[in-house]
MIDOSE-1310 file (N, C-alpha, C; in nm, 2 decimals, decimal comma, always signed):
residues 262
mvqe	+0,76/-1,20/+1,01/+0,62/-1,19/+1,04/+0,53/-1,30/+0,98; +0,59/-1,34/+0,85/+0,52/-1,44/+0,77/+0,53/-1,57/+0,85; +0,65/-1,60/+0,90/+0,67/-1,73/+0,98/+0,58/-1,73/+1,11; +0,55/-1,61/+1,18/+0,46/-1,60/+1,28/+0,31/-1,59/+1,24
gvlp	+0,27/-1,61/+1,12/+0,14/-1,61/+1,08/+0,08/-1,47/+1,08; +0,15/-1,35/+1,11/+0,09/-1,23/+1,11/+0,07/-1,19/+0,96; +0,14/-1,23/+0,88/+0,12/-1,19/+0,73/+0,11/-1,33/+0,65; +0,04/-1,32/+0,54/+0,03/-1,43/+0,46/+0,16/-1,45/+0,39
rfvy	+0,21/-1,58/+0,35/+0,32/-1,61/+0,26/+0,28/-1,56/+0,11; +0,17/-1,59/+0,08/+0,13/-1,58/-0,06/+0,03/-1,45/-0,06; +0,05/-1,38/-0,18/-0,03/-1,25/-0,19/-0,07/-1,24/-0,34; -0,18/-1,19/-0,40/-0,22/-1,18/-0,52/-0,24/-1,03/-0,59
kfrs	-0,19/-1,01/-0,70/-0,21/-0,88/-0,76/-0,32/-0,91/-0,87; -0,43/-0,83/-0,87/-0,53/-0,85/-0,97/-0,49/-0,74/-1,09; -0,49/-0,77/-1,23/-0,48/-0,69/-1,32/-0,57/-0,71/-1,44; -0,57/-0,59/-1,51/-0,63/-0,60/-1,64/-0,52/-0,59/-1,75
fdey	-0,56/-0,63/-1,88/-0,45/-0,64/-1,98/-0,45/-0,51/-2,04; -0,40/-0,41/-1,96/-0,39/-0,26/-2,03/-0,26/-0,25/-2,11; -0,23/-0,14/-2,14/-0,11/-0,10/-2,22/+0,03/-0,14/-2,12; +0,00/-0,14/-2,00/+0,13/-0,16/-1,91/+0,15/-0,29/-1,87
fddi	+0,04/-0,38/-1,89/+0,06/-0,52/-1,83/+0,18/-0,60/-1,88; +0,21/-0,61/-2,02/+0,34/-0,68/-2,05/+0,44/-0,64/-1,99; +0,47/-0,52/-1,96/+0,59/-0,47/-1,89/+0,63/-0,55/-1,76; +0,51/-0,58/-1,69/+0,53/-0,66/-1,55/+0,58/-0,79/-1,59
ikcn	+0,55/-0,86/-1,68/+0,63/-0,98/-1,71/+0,76/-0,96/-1,78; +0,77/-0,87/-1,88/+0,88/-0,86/-1,94/+1,01/-0,80/-1,88; +0,97/-0,70/-1,78/+1,07/-0,62/-1,72/+1,06/-0,66/-1,57; +0,99/-0,76/-1,49/+0,97/-0,80/-1,37/+0,97/-0,67/-1,29
qlwf	+0,88/-0,59/-1,31/+0,84/-0,47/-1,22/+0,69/-0,46/-1,21; +0,66/-0,39/-1,09/+0,53/-0,34/-1,06/+0,53/-0,20/-1,01; +0,40/-0,13/-1,05/+0,41/+0,01/-1,02/+0,36/+0,03/-0,88; +0,44/+0,13/-0,81/+0,41/+0,17/-0,68/+0,33/+0,30/-0,68
sspl	+0,23/+0,32/-0,64/+0,15/+0,45/-0,65/+0,17/+0,55/-0,53; +0,15/+0,66/-0,55/+0,14/+0,75/-0,44/+0,01/+0,74/-0,38; +0,02/+0,74/-0,24/-0,11/+0,72/-0,16/-0,21/+0,84/-0,19; -0,17/+0,94/-0,23/-0,25/+1,07/-0,27/-0,32/+1,05/-0,39
dfnd	-0,30/+0,93/-0,48/-0,37/+0,91/-0,61/-0,45/+0,79/-0,59; -0,47/+0,75/-0,46/-0,57/+0,62/-0,46/-0,71/+0,65/-0,48; -0,79/+0,55/-0,53/-0,92/+0,57/-0,57/-1,00/+0,59/-0,46; -0,98/+0,56/-0,32/-1,06/+0,58/-0,21/-1,02/+0,72/-0,16
pfdc	-1,09/+0,81/-0,16/-1,06/+0,97/-0,09/-1,04/+0,95/+0,06; -1,08/+0,85/+0,11/-1,07/+0,84/+0,25/-0,93/+0,76/+0,29; -0,87/+0,69/+0,20/-0,76/+0,61/+0,22/-0,64/+0,70/+0,26; -0,58/+0,68/+0,36/-0,45/+0,75/+0,40/-0,48/+0,89/+0,46
nccf	-0,62/+0,89/+0,50/-0,67/+1,00/+0,56/-0,71/+0,97/+0,71; -0,71/+1,09/+0,78/-0,74/+1,07/+0,93/-0,75/+1,19/+0,99; -0,82/+1,19/+1,12/-0,83/+1,32/+1,21/-0,70/+1,32/+1,29; -0,67/+1,46/+1,33/-0,55/+1,46/+1,41/-0,60/+1,52/+1,54
ysne	-0,58/+1,46/+1,65/-0,61/+1,50/+1,79/-0,49/+1,56/+1,85; -0,48/+1,69/+1,85/-0,34/+1,75/+1,88/-0,37/+1,88/+1,93; -0,46/+1,96/+1,90/-0,47/+2,10/+1,95/-0,43/+2,14/+2,07; -0,47/+2,07/+2,18/-0,44/+2,10/+2,32/-0,31/+2,08/+2,35
ysqd	-0,22/+2,00/+2,28/-0,08/+1,97/+2,30/+0,00/+2,09/+2,23; -0,05/+2,17/+2,15/+0,04/+2,26/+2,08/+0,10/+2,35/+2,18; +0,04/+2,37/+2,28/+0,09/+2,47/+2,40/+0,21/+2,41/+2,47; +0,24/+2,29/+2,45/+0,32/+2,22/+2,53/+0,45/+2,20/+2,44
skfw	+0,57/+2,26/+2,49/+0,69/+2,23/+2,41/+0,73/+2,10/+2,41; +0,69/+2,00/+2,51/+0,73/+1,88/+2,51/+0,67/+1,80/+2,38; +0,56/+1,86/+2,32/+0,51/+1,79/+2,20/+0,61/+1,80/+2,08; +0,68/+1,90/+2,09/+0,78/+1,89/+1,98/+0,90/+1,81/+1,99
dnpi	+0,90/+1,73/+2,09/+1,00/+1,63/+2,10/+0,98/+1,53/+2,04; +0,85/+1,51/+1,98/+0,81/+1,39/+1,91/+0,91/+1,38/+1,79; +0,97/+1,25/+1,78/+1,08/+1,25/+1,67/+1,02/+1,24/+1,52; +0,88/+1,23/+1,52/+0,82/+1,25/+1,38/+0,83/+1,39/+1,32
fiee	+0,81/+1,48/+1,42/+0,81/+1,63/+1,36/+0,95/+1,67/+1,38; +1,05/+1,63/+1,45/+1,20/+1,67/+1,43/+1,24/+1,62/+1,30; +1,21/+1,50/+1,26/+1,23/+1,42/+1,14/+1,18/+1,50/+1,02; +1,05/+1,54/+1,03/+0,98/+1,61/+0,93/+1,04/+1,75/+0,91
lknm	+1,07/+1,81/+1,02/+1,14/+1,94/+1,01/+1,24/+1,94/+0,93; +1,34/+1,84/+0,95/+1,46/+1,83/+0,87/+1,43/+1,81/+0,73; +1,33/+1,70/+0,70/+1,29/+1,67/+0,57/+1,25/+1,80/+0,49; +1,16/+1,89/+0,56/+1,09/+2,00/+0,49/+1,19/+2,12/+0,47
seip	+1,30/+2,13/+0,53/+1,38/+2,24/+0,54/+1,49/+2,22/+0,40; +1,50/+2,34/+0,36/+1,60/+2,34/+0,25/+1,76/+2,36/+0,27; +1,77/+2,40/+0,41/+1,91/+2,42/+0,47/+1,92/+2,30/+0,58; +2,04/+2,27/+0,61/+2,09/+2,18/+0,71/+2,03/+2,24/+0,83
inde	+1,97/+2,15/+0,91/+1,93/+2,19/+1,08/+1,99/+2,12/+1,17; +2,05/+2,19/+1,27/+2,11/+2,15/+1,37/+2,02/+2,14/+1,51; +2,07/+2,10/+1,61/+1,99/+2,08/+1,75/+1,95/+2,23/+1,79; +2,05/+2,33/+1,77/+2,02/+2,45/+1,83/+1,89/+2,54/+1,73
iiei	+1,90/+2,51/+1,61/+1,80/+2,56/+1,53/+1,66/+2,48/+1,56; +1,68/+2,35/+1,59/+1,55/+2,28/+1,63/+1,49/+2,32/+1,77; +1,57/+2,36/+1,87/+1,53/+2,41/+1,98/+1,46/+2,55/+1,98; +1,53/+2,64/+1,90/+1,46/+2,76/+1,87/+1,34/+2,75/+1,79
tkki	+1,32/+2,66/+1,69/+1,21/+2,64/+1,62/+1,09/+2,59/+1,71; +1,12/+2,50/+1,80/+1,03/+2,44/+1,90/+0,96/+2,56/+1,98; +1,04/+2,65/+2,04/+1,00/+2,76/+2,12/+0,90/+2,85/+2,03; +0,95/+2,89/+1,91/+0,86/+2,98/+1,82/+0,74/+2,91/+1,80
atan	+0,74/+2,78/+1,76/+0,62/+2,69/+1,73/+0,52/+2,70/+1,83; +0,58/+2,67/+1,97/+0,49/+2,65/+2,08/+0,41/+2,79/+2,11; +0,49/+2,91/+2,08/+0,42/+3,04/+2,09/+0,32/+3,07/+1,99; +0,36/+3,04/+1,87/+0,30/+3,07/+1,74/+0,16/+3,00/+1,75
fnqn	+0,17/+2,87/+1,76/+0,04/+2,78/+1,75/-0,04/+2,79/+1,86; +0,01/+2,84/+1,98/-0,08/+2,87/+2,08/-0,18/+2,97/+2,07; -0,12/+3,08/+1,99/-0,20/+3,20/+1,96/-0,29/+3,16/+1,83; -0,25/+3,06/+1,74/-0,31/+3,04/+1,62/-0,33/+2,88/+1,60
pgkf	-0,44/+2,83/+1,68/-0,45/+2,67/+1,68/-0,47/+2,63/+1,53; -0,54/+2,71/+1,46/-0,58/+2,66/+1,31/-0,44/+2,64/+1,24; -0,34/+2,72/+1,27/-0,22/+2,70/+1,19/-0,15/+2,56/+1,23; -0,17/+2,52/+1,36/-0,12/+2,40/+1,40/-0,18/+2,28/+1,33
dsfi	-0,30/+2,30/+1,32/-0,37/+2,18/+1,24/-0,32/+2,17/+1,10; -0,29/+2,29/+1,04/-0,24/+2,29/+0,91/-0,10/+2,24/+0,90; -0,02/+2,27/+0,99/+0,11/+2,22/+1,01/+0,11/+2,06/+1,02; +0,03/+1,99/+1,09/+0,02/+1,86/+1,10/-0,02/+1,79/+0,97
raah	-0,10/+1,85/+0,91/-0,18/+1,81/+0,79/-0,07/+1,81/+0,69; +0,01/+1,92/+0,67/+0,11/+1,94/+0,60/+0,22/+1,82/+0,59; +0,25/+1,81/+0,71/+0,37/+1,71/+0,76/+0,32/+1,55/+0,70; +0,18/+1,52/+0,72/+0,12/+1,41/+0,70/+0,14/+1,40/+0,54
dhfl	+0,10/+1,51/+0,47/+0,09/+1,51/+0,32/+0,23/+1,48/+0,26; +0,33/+1,56/+0,33/+0,47/+1,54/+0,28/+0,51/+1,39/+0,31; +0,49/+1,34/+0,40/+0,53/+1,18/+0,41/+0,44/+1,12/+0,29; +0,32/+1,13/+0,27/+0,25/+1,04/+0,17/+0,31/+1,09/+0,04
ness	+0,35/+1,21/+0,01/+0,40/+1,24/-0,11/+0,53/+1,19/-0,14; +0,62/+1,15/-0,03/+0,76/+1,09/-0,04/+0,75/+0,94/-0,04; +0,64/+0,89/-0,03/+0,64/+0,74/-0,02/+0,53/+0,68/-0,12; +0,55/+0,53/-0,15/+0,48/+0,49/-0,25/+0,42/+0,35/-0,20
mccf	+0,31/+0,29/-0,25/+0,26/+0,17/-0,22/+0,22/+0,08/-0,32; +0,22/-0,05/-0,32/+0,17/-0,13/-0,40/+0,08/-0,24/-0,34; -0,05/-0,25/-0,38/-0,15/-0,31/-0,31/-0,19/-0,46/-0,36; -0,19/-0,56/-0,27/-0,21/-0,69/-0,30/-0,32/-0,74/-0,22
sknw	-0,37/-0,87/-0,26/-0,49/-0,92/-0,17/-0,44/-1,07/-0,11; -0,49/-1,11/+0,00/-0,48/-1,25/+0,05/-0,55/-1,36/-0,03; -0,65/-1,30/-0,09/-0,75/-1,40/-0,16/-0,75/-1,39/-0,30; -0,74/-1,49/-0,38/-0,74/-1,50/-0,52/-0,88/-1,51/-0,57
snil	-0,98/-1,57/-0,51/-1,11/-1,60/-0,55/-1,23/-1,52/-0,52; -1,18/-1,40/-0,48/-1,30/-1,28/-0,45/-1,37/-1,25/-0,56; -1,49/-1,27/-0,59/-1,56/-1,23/-0,71/-1,55/-1,08/-0,74; -1,57/-0,99/-0,64/-1,58/-0,86/-0,65/-1,44/-0,81/-0,71
qwsh	-1,33/-0,87/-0,65/-1,20/-0,81/-0,69/-1,17/-0,84/-0,83; -1,21/-0,96/-0,89/-1,20/-1,00/-1,02/-1,29/-0,89/-1,11; -1,40/-0,86/-1,04/-1,49/-0,76/-1,14/-1,43/-0,63/-1,13; -1,37/-0,58/-1,02/-1,32/-0,44/-1,02/-1,18/-0,43/-1,05
yads	-1,10/-0,52/-1,04/-0,95/-0,48/-1,07/-0,90/-0,58/-1,19; -0,98/-0,65/-1,23/-0,93/-0,75/-1,34/-1,04/-0,75/-1,47; -1,08/-0,64/-1,49/-1,15/-0,62/-1,61/-1,27/-0,70/-1,62; -1,35/-0,72/-1,52/-1,47/-0,80/-1,51/-1,46/-0,95/-1,55
hkgi	-1,35/-0,99/-1,49/-1,30/-1,13/-1,49/-1,23/-1,17/-1,63; -1,22/-1,07/-1,70/-1,13/-1,08/-1,82/-0,97/-1,07/-1,81; -0,95/-1,03/-1,69/-0,81/-1,02/-1,66/-0,73/-1,13/-1,61; -0,65/-1,09/-1,49/-0,55/-1,18/-1,46/-0,53/-1,17/-1,31
alkf	-0,47/-1,27/-1,23/-0,43/-1,25/-1,10/-0,29/-1,31/-1,08; -0,20/-1,24/-1,03/-0,06/-1,31/-1,02/-0,03/-1,33/-0,88; +0,02/-1,45/-0,85/+0,05/-1,50/-0,72/+0,19/-1,50/-0,69; +0,21/-1,41/-0,58/+0,36/-1,40/-0,53/+0,38/-1,45/-0,40
dilk	+0,51/-1,52/-0,40/+0,56/-1,58/-0,27/+0,65/-1,48/-0,20; +0,60/-1,43/-0,10/+0,69/-1,32/-0,02/+0,82/-1,35/+0,01; +0,83/-1,48/+0,06/+0,96/-1,52/+0,11/+1,06/-1,56/+0,01; +1,02/-1,55/-0,12/+1,12/-1,54/-0,22/+1,17/-1,44/-0,28
dksf	+1,14/-1,31/-0,21/+1,19/-1,19/-0,24/+1,17/-1,09/-0,14; +1,26/-1,11/-0,05/+1,25/-1,02/+0,09/+1,26/-0,89/+0,07; +1,34/-0,86/-0,04/+1,38/-0,71/-0,07/+1,27/-0,63/-0,12; +1,20/-0,70/-0,21/+1,07/-0,63/-0,28/+0,96/-0,63/-0,17
fnfp	+0,95/-0,72/-0,09/+0,85/-0,75/+0,01/+0,89/-0,71/+0,15; +0,97/-0,60/+0,15/+1,04/-0,57/+0,28/+0,97/-0,51/+0,38; +0,85/-0,43/+0,34/+0,76/-0,37/+0,44/+0,62/-0,39/+0,41; +0,58/-0,52/+0,43/+0,44/-0,55/+0,41/+0,36/-0,54/+0,54
fnvi	+0,23/-0,46/+0,50/+0,15/-0,46/+0,63/+0,00/-0,50/+0,58; -0,07/-0,55/+0,67/-0,21/-0,59/+0,67/-0,28/-0,45/+0,69; -0,37/-0,42/+0,59/-0,46/-0,31/+0,61/-0,56/-0,34/+0,71; -0,61/-0,25/+0,79/-0,71/-0,25/+0,90/-0,84/-0,20/+0,85
ytke	-0,93/-0,27/+0,87/-1,08/-0,21/+0,84/-1,16/-0,19/+0,96; -1,23/-0,07/+0,96/-1,30/-0,03/+1,07/-1,42/+0,06/+1,03; -1,51/+0,07/+1,13/-1,64/+0,15/+1,11/-1,61/+0,28/+1,16; -1,51/+0,30/+1,24/-1,47/+0,43/+1,30/-1,36/+0,51/+1,21
fpvv	-1,38/+0,64/+1,19/-1,27/+0,71/+1,11/-1,15/+0,72/+1,21; -1,03/+0,70/+1,16/-0,92/+0,69/+1,24/-0,87/+0,83/+1,31; -0,85/+0,83/+1,43/-0,81/+0,97/+1,49/-0,66/+0,93/+1,55; -0,57/+1,02/+1,51/-0,43/+0,99/+1,54/-0,40/+1,11/+1,67
dyyn	-0,32/+1,06/+1,75/-0,30/+1,14/+1,86/-0,14/+1,13/+1,86; -0,08/+1,23/+1,80/+0,08/+1,23/+1,79/+0,14/+1,24/+1,92; +0,07/+1,29/+2,03/+0,14/+1,32/+2,15/+0,14/+1,20/+2,24; +0,04/+1,12/+2,24/+0,03/+1,01/+2,34/+0,05/+0,86/+2,26
dekv	+0,00/+0,84/+2,13/+0,03/+0,73/+2,07/+0,15/+0,70/+2,03; +0,20/+0,55/+2,04/+0,32/+0,53/+1,97/+0,33/+0,54/+1,82; +0,45/+0,55/+1,77/+0,48/+0,59/+1,63/+0,41/+0,49/+1,54; +0,43/+0,36/+1,59/+0,37/+0,24/+1,50/+0,22/+0,26/+1,49
enyk	+0,16/+0,29/+1,61/+0,01/+0,32/+1,62/-0,04/+0,42/+1,52; +0,03/+0,51/+1,52/+0,00/+0,64/+1,45/+0,00/+0,60/+1,29; +0,11/+0,53/+1,27/+0,15/+0,48/+1,13/+0,02/+0,39/+1,08; -0,02/+0,31/+1,17/-0,13/+0,21/+1,12/-0,27/+0,31/+1,10
kstl	-0,28/+0,38/+1,20/-0,40/+0,47/+1,18/-0,42/+0,56/+1,06; -0,28/+0,63/+1,02/-0,29/+0,72/+0,91/-0,26/+0,67/+0,77; -0,21/+0,55/+0,76/-0,18/+0,49/+0,63/-0,23/+0,36/+0,61; -0,28/+0,27/+0,71/-0,32/+0,15/+0,69/-0,48/+0,12/+0,73
tkai	-0,54/+0,21/+0,75/-0,68/+0,20/+0,79/-0,77/+0,24/+0,68; -0,87/+0,16/+0,65/-0,97/+0,19/+0,55/-1,12/+0,16/+0,61; -1,21/+0,21/+0,55/-1,34/+0,19/+0,60/-1,37/+0,03/+0,56; -1,48/+0,00/+0,67/-1,50/-0,14/+0,66/-1,57/-0,20/+0,53
dwsy	-1,61/-0,10/+0,45/-1,66/-0,14/+0,32/-1,57/-0,21/+0,23; -1,44/-0,18/+0,26/-1,33/-0,23/+0,16/-1,29/-0,37/+0,22; -1,34/-0,42/+0,33/-1,28/-0,55/+0,38/-1,28/-0,67/+0,30; -1,35/-0,67/+0,20/-1,36/-0,78/+0,11/-1,24/-0,81/+0,02
eeev	-1,15/-0,68/+0,02/-1,02/-0,68/-0,04/-0,92/-0,77/+0,02; -0,92/-0,78/+0,15/-0,82/-0,85/+0,24/-0,70/-0,80/+0,19; -0,66/-0,68/+0,20/-0,54/-0,61/+0,13/-0,41/-0,63/+0,21; -0,31/-0,65/+0,15/-0,19/-0,64/+0,21/-0,11/-0,52/+0,12
rivk	-0,05/-0,44/+0,19/+0,02/-0,31/+0,14/+0,16/-0,31/+0,16; +0,23/-0,31/+0,05/+0,38/-0,29/+0,04/+0,41/-0,16/+0,03; +0,51/-0,12/+0,13/+0,52/+0,05/+0,15/+0,67/+0,07/+0,11; +0,71/+0,15/+0,02/+0,84/+0,20/+0,00/+0,85/+0,36/+0,02
eeks	+0,97/+0,39/+0,09/+1,00/+0,52/+0,12/+1,07/+0,60/-0,01; +0,99/+0,59/-0,12/+1,02/+0,64/-0,24/+0,91/+0,69/-0,32; +0,92/+0,81/-0,39/+0,82/+0,84/-0,48/+0,76/+0,75/-0,56; +0,63/+0,76/-0,62/+0,59/+0,67/-0,72/+0,67/+0,62/-0,82
gnqf	+0,66/+0,50/-0,87/+0,75/+0,45/-0,98/+0,76/+0,30/-0,98; +0,82/+0,25/-1,07/+0,81/+0,09/-1,09/+0,92/+0,04/-1,00; +0,89/-0,07/-0,93/+1,00/-0,14/-0,85/+1,02/-0,29/-0,90; +1,15/-0,34/-0,91/+1,18/-0,46/-0,96/+1,15/-0,56/-0,84
fsks	+1,09/-0,68/-0,90/+1,07/-0,80/-0,81/+1,15/-0,93/-0,88; +1,18/-1,00/-0,80/+1,25/-1,14/-0,84/+1,16/-1,22/-0,93; +1,22/-1,26/-1,06/+1,10/-1,36/-1,10/+1,08/-1,49/-1,02; +1,14/-1,53/-0,95/+1,13/-1,64/-0,88/+1,00/-1,64/-0,79
slie	+0,97/-1,51/-0,75/+0,88/-1,48/-0,65/+0,74/-1,48/-0,70; +0,73/-1,48/-0,85/+0,60/-1,50/-0,91/+0,59/-1,64/-0,94; +0,49/-1,71/-0,89/+0,48/-1,85/-0,88/+0,35/-1,91/-0,96; +0,24/-1,82/-0,96/+0,14/-1,85/-1,05/+0,08/-1,74/-1,13
iifg	+0,01/-1,78/-1,23/-0,06/-1,69/-1,32/-0,19/-1,73/-1,33; -0,31/-1,65/-1,29/-0,44/-1,72/-1,28/-0,52/-1,63/-1,38; -0,59/-1,70/-1,47/-0,67/-1,61/-1,58/-0,82/-1,63/-1,52; -0,87/-1,51/-1,56/-1,03/-1,49/-1,51/-1,11/-1,57/-1,59
vnce	-1,24/-1,59/-1,54/-1,34/-1,68/-1,61/-1,36/-1,62/-1,74; -1,36/-1,51/-1,78/-1,40/-1,44/-1,92/-1,28/-1,40/-2,00; -1,17/-1,46/-1,94/-1,03/-1,44/-2,03/-1,04/-1,51/-2,15; -1,03/-1,43/-2,26/-1,00/-1,50/-2,39/-0,90/-1,60/-2,41
esqi	-0,92/-1,70/-2,50/-0,82/-1,80/-2,51/-0,68/-1,74/-2,57; -0,73/-1,65/-2,67/-0,61/-1,59/-2,74/-0,52/-1,53/-2,65; -0,58/-1,45/-2,54/-0,50/-1,39/-2,45/-0,43/-1,48/-2,35; -0,51/-1,59/-2,31/-0,43/-1,68/-2,24/-0,29/-1,73/-2,30
drim	-0,31/-1,77/-2,44/-0,21/-1,84/-2,51/-0,09/-1,73/-2,53; -0,13/-1,61/-2,54/-0,02/-1,50/-2,56/+0,06/-1,49/-2,44; -0,03/-1,48/-2,31/+0,04/-1,45/-2,18/+0,14/-1,57/-2,15; +0,09/-1,68/-2,16/+0,17/-1,81/-2,13/+0,30/-1,81/-2,21
klai	+0,30/-1,77/-2,33/+0,41/-1,77/-2,42/+0,50/-1,67/-2,38; +0,45/-1,54/-2,35/+0,53/-1,43/-2,29/+0,59/-1,47/-2,17; +0,53/-1,53/-2,07/+0,60/-1,58/-1,94/+0,71/-1,67/-1,98; +0,68/-1,77/-2,04/+0,80/-1,86/-2,07/+0,91/-1,80/-2,14
dfgy	+0,87/-1,70/-2,25/+0,99/-1,65/-2,32/+1,06/-1,57/-2,23; +1,01/-1,51/-2,12/+1,09/-1,41/-2,04/+1,14/-1,46/-1,91; +1,16/-1,60/-1,91/+1,22/-1,66/-1,80/+1,13/-1,70/-1,67; +1,02/-1,74/-1,72/+0,91/-1,78/-1,59/+0,88/-1,92/-1,61
shvk	+0,95/-2,01/-1,65/+0,93/-2,14/-1,68/+0,89/-2,22/-1,55; +0,91/-2,16/-1,44/+0,85/-2,23/-1,31/+0,73/-2,21/-1,27; +0,68/-2,10/-1,35/+0,52/-2,04/-1,30/+0,41/-2,16/-1,35; +0,33/-2,18/-1,26/+0,21/-2,26/-1,30/+0,10/-2,17/-1,34
fykt	+0,02/-2,23/-1,43/-0,10/-2,13/-1,51/-0,23/-2,21/-1,47; -0,31/-2,13/-1,44/-0,46/-2,18/-1,40/-0,56/-2,09/-1,45; -0,68/-2,13/-1,48/-0,80/-2,09/-1,54/-0,91/-2,10/-1,43; -0,97/-1,98/-1,40/-1,09/-1,98/-1,31/-1,21/-2,03/-1,38
vkmp	-1,28/-2,10/-1,29/-1,42/-2,15/-1,35/-1,52/-2,12/-1,23; -1,64/-2,09/-1,29/-1,76/-2,08/-1,19/-1,79/-2,21/-1,12; -1,82/-2,21/-1,00/-1,87/-2,31/-0,92/-2,02/-2,34/-0,96; -2,04/-2,47/-0,98/-2,19/-2,50/-1,03/-2,28/-2,48/-0,92
aryg	-2,37/-2,40/-0,95/-2,50/-2,37/-0,87/-2,44/-2,30/-0,73; -2,34/-2,23/-0,74/-2,29/-2,16/-0,61/-2,23/-2,03/-0,67; -2,22/-1,94/-0,56/-2,14/-1,82/-0,59/-2,00/-1,84/-0,54; -1,91/-1,87/-0,64/-1,78/-1,90/-0,61/-1,72/-1,94/-0,73
likt	-1,55/-1,93/-0,72/-1,46/-1,97/-0,81/-1,39/-2,07/-0,78; -1,34/-2,16/-0,85/-1,24/-2,27/-0,85/-1,14/-2,23/-0,95; -1,01/-2,30/-0,95/-0,93/-2,29/-1,05/-0,86/-2,42/-1,09; -0,85/-2,44/-1,23/-0,79/-2,54/-1,28/-0,68/-2,53/-1,35
el	-0,58/-2,61/-1,34/-0,44/-2,59/-1,39/-0,45/-2,62/-1,55; -0,37/-2,53/-1,61/-0,36/-2,55/-1,76/-0,25/-2,61/-1,79
């Protein structure tokens, strides 16, 4: 998808110099967070348009629910048990529509709890991102080449920004469309981030990236010289001799940033 221009080849990770930063360089790993822990309470959230379909047994043929039923069960489930469960569910949810909504929400939350994501940007020069995610321009931006680590960047997605709250129709929508609406859609207010999201079907934790995929380290306008020297030495000591180092500088008489090579 990179070759077709759907996704960018280069993405950027903004970071502050917190207690965990050095491990990114030393251990070549990045943290993947649970979507349930994101700072935006609307992220990975949506409405489910489905009540009228709970009475239709065909609804339960949806592979999403069959897969979720197997995941949520503590015992092995065969086709016979699935068919019985579908009949019981159709009758039960027909009488209790509220329970049907709760089931769908629980299935969605279970998926989120069993997955993790790492967020990047297409744009290194956005002033707001430096302010919000790189300690008021005192931090750093790491530039990665997606094509140099296809294992780490195996499931990259562009985030979709919209004014309308996403509504998921599990009965009629395609699985890919449902996935985009439920996990890749954010309010238009966040569009300045130009986010690319990497998804792993694993719980939150660190994931290793290839050192060759990190190709630039960009220091913020307000980054201290002592910190710059320390990080440059750290990177060289831990096998990043190929990395180029840059320092951001304010454009004269304009709202913008440029970067100069160190």
